[in-house]
C-alpha positions as CSV (number, residue, x, y, z in Angstrom):
1,M,-31.9,-30.8,21.9
2,S,-29.5,-31.8,24.6
3,K,-26.7,-29.5,25.7
4,S,-24.2,-31.7,24.4
5,F,-25.5,-31.5,20.7
6,R,-25.4,-27.7,21.1
7,I,-22.2,-27.3,22.4
8,A,-20.6,-29.5,19.7
9,G,-23.0,-27.6,17.0
10,L,-21.3,-24.3,18.7
11,L,-17.8,-25.5,18.4
12,A,-18.2,-26.7,14.6
13,A,-19.3,-23.7,13.9
14,V,-16.3,-21.8,15.5
15,F,-13.9,-23.9,13.9
16,A,-15.8,-23.4,10.5
17,L,-15.8,-19.8,11.0
18,S,-11.9,-19.8,11.9
19,F,-11.1,-21.8,8.9
20,C,-12.8,-19.3,6.5
21,A,-10.9,-16.5,8.2
22,V,-7.5,-18.2,7.4
23,A,-8.3,-19.1,3.8
24,F,-9.5,-15.4,2.7
25,A,-6.5,-13.9,4.9
26,A,-6.0,-10.6,3.1
27,S,-2.3,-11.0,1.4
28,K,0.5,-8.8,2.3
29,T,1.3,-6.2,0.0
30,K,4.6,-4.0,-0.4
31,V,4.9,-0.7,-2.4
32,S,8.2,0.7,-3.6
33,I,9.3,4.4,-4.6
34,S,12.3,6.1,-6.4
35,D,12.8,9.5,-7.4
36,G,13.0,9.9,-11.1
37,G,14.1,13.9,-11.2
38,D,10.6,14.6,-13.0
39,G,8.3,12.1,-10.5
40,F,8.0,9.5,-8.7
41,G,7.8,5.8,-9.4
42,G,8.1,2.0,-8.1
43,Y,6.4,-1.2,-8.0
44,V,3.3,-2.8,-6.1
45,H,4.3,-6.2,-5.3
46,S,2.1,-8.9,-3.8
47,K,1.8,-12.7,-4.1
48,K,-1.8,-12.1,-5.7
49,S,-1.8,-10.3,-9.0
50,R,-5.0,-8.8,-8.6
51,C,-3.4,-7.1,-5.7
52,E,-0.7,-5.4,-7.6
53,N,-3.0,-3.5,-9.9
54,R,-3.9,-0.7,-7.7
55,R,-4.5,3.0,-7.2
56,V,-0.8,4.4,-5.8
57,R,-0.9,7.9,-4.2
58,L,2.0,10.5,-3.8
59,Y,2.0,12.1,-0.6
60,K,4.5,15.0,1.0
61,V,5.3,15.0,4.3
62,K,4.1,18.0,6.3
63,G,7.1,19.1,8.6
64,H,9.3,17.1,10.2
65,H,6.5,14.5,11.5
66,R,6.3,10.8,10.8
67,P,4.3,10.0,7.7
68,N,0.6,10.3,8.2
69,R,-1.7,10.4,5.0
70,H,-4.5,12.0,6.7
71,R,-2.5,14.9,7.4
72,D,0.1,14.8,4.6
73,R,-0.3,16.7,1.5
74,K,-1.8,14.4,-1.5
75,L,0.3,15.4,-4.9
76,G,-1.0,12.6,-7.4
77,S,-1.9,9.1,-7.8
78,D,-1.7,6.5,-10.8
79,L,-3.0,3.1,-11.4
80,A,-0.2,0.8,-11.3
81,Q,0.0,-1.6,-14.2
82,P,1.3,-5.1,-14.7
83,N,4.9,-4.9,-15.8
84,G,7.2,-8.2,-15.5
85,P,6.5,-10.0,-11.8
86,D,5.0,-6.7,-10.1
87,S,2.8,-3.8,-11.5
88,Q,4.5,-0.4,-12.0
89,Y,3.3,3.1,-11.6
90,F,4.9,6.7,-12.4
91,I,3.4,9.9,-10.8
92,S,4.6,13.0,-12.5
93,D,5.6,15.9,-9.6
94,D,8.0,18.8,-9.9
95,S,8.3,19.8,-6.2
96,T,11.7,21.3,-5.5
97,S,12.3,19.5,-2.2
98,G,11.0,17.3,0.5
99,R,10.1,14.0,1.9
100,F,7.8,11.8,0.0
101,Y,6.4,8.2,0.0
102,T,3.5,6.4,-1.5
103,Y,0.5,4.4,-0.3
104,V,-1.9,1.7,-1.6
105,K,-5.2,1.2,0.2
106,S,-6.7,-2.3,1.5
107,K,-9.0,-4.1,-0.6
108,R,-10.6,-7.1,0.2
109,G,-8.1,-10.0,0.3
110,C,-5.3,-7.2,-0.2
111,K,-3.4,-5.6,3.0
112,A,-2.8,-1.7,2.5
113,A,1.1,-0.5,2.1
114,R,3.0,2.2,2.6
115,S,6.5,2.8,1.0
116,N,9.8,4.1,2.5
117,V,10.1,8.0,2.8
118,V,12.4,9.2,0.4
119,K,14.0,12.9,0.5
120,R,14.5,15.1,-2.7
121,E,17.0,17.8,-2.0
122,A,16.5,21.4,-3.7
123,P,19.0,22.0,-6.4
124,S,22.0,24.0,-5.1
125,D,23.2,27.3,-7.6
126,Q,26.6,26.9,-7.5
127,G,28.6,27.5,-10.4
């Protein structure tokens, strides 16, 4: 086999692999969070509906650090269920105060996502 045929074959293989990588790129995912008083809820959004039905994990930030799911305390989880154009979740939590966020892990074809951090203040006993 001549050198030019090997180079042409190699270039064709590289082109095919790069095309596959673009075709199977992971879909961007967003997760929201809101404090409902008795727990946290929100939505998982993605262009691919299969990327929305995922396990959502609730974390409490330890100290005054940036969110880090490997260090922070996991409080609970819920499987987001289809509800309109997105999937919705609710995680019960009776923590009185702190900073909280949710996280969804990546899966094949779907990127991981972390919500914004929400702050819950302890109720004041002013009467």
